[in-house]
N, C-alpha and C positions, 0 to 999 in steps of 0.2 A: 516495492511500492515507489521507490525513488524515481524510476523512469516515468511513472504516471504523474508525479509531482512536476517533473521537468516538462512534460507535455503541456500541463496547465500553464506553466511559466512561459512556454513558447507562445501560447495563444493569448494569454492575458497579461504577460509580463510587462515590466516597466521598460519602455523604450526611451522615454524622456525623463531624466532624473527629477525634473521639475513637476512631474505628474505623479505624486505620491498615491493618488487614488487608484492608479493601475496596480501598484504594488499591493495595496490593501485588497483590491479585488482578487488578485492571485492568491494571497494568503487566505481569503475567504473561501475560494474554490478548493484549495488544498485541505483546509479545515473541514469543509463539507464532505470531501472524498473520504477523509479519515473517519469522520463521525458515522457516515453511512456504512462503510465497511465494518467498523466496530459494532454498529447496531446489528448487522447481519451475522457477524461471526464472533462477537464478544471480545475481540482483541485485534491488535495490529502485529503483535509479536509472534515470531515463529515458535518460541517455547510454549506459549499458550495455545496457539493454533494447532500445533502438532502434538501437544501434551507430552513434550519431550525436550529436555535441556540439551541442545546441540553443542553447548560449550564444554560439556564434560565428555570424557572418553566413553563412558557407559551410555550416555544419551546418544552420542553420535553412532555408536555401534548398534544400539536399538533402532535408531532411525534407518540405518543402512540395511539391517537384516529384515526389518519389517517393510522396507520400501516406502517409507512414509512420504518422502518427497514425490514419488511417482503417484501415490494414491491420494494425498491430501492437497498438494500444491496446485495442480491444474484447475480444479474447480474454484479455488481461491483467486487464482490469477484471472480466470474468466469473469468472476464477479467484480474484481477490481477494474478490469477493462470495460465491463458493461457500465459501471458507475462513471468511469472516466468519459465514456462516449456520451452519456447523458449530460455530463457537465460541460462538454465541449460543444 
């Protein structure tokens, strides 16, 4: 998701430090992206989205043997990109 946040920052980001409203607009867009994604998928976190704790050896092994990244992540990335495109 971080690359999507950066994209919003590039378009709406603060160019002039005196224009705090630009910064606030960017924060608002990032917040909207996060809220919409969470509304569609219930979470932003990989542990929740994959129903697997990747920070444990057992969770990582489960994710690898079940090919969770190949099966779960692509549609999530597509949704994040779609939302981003709507916001840009």
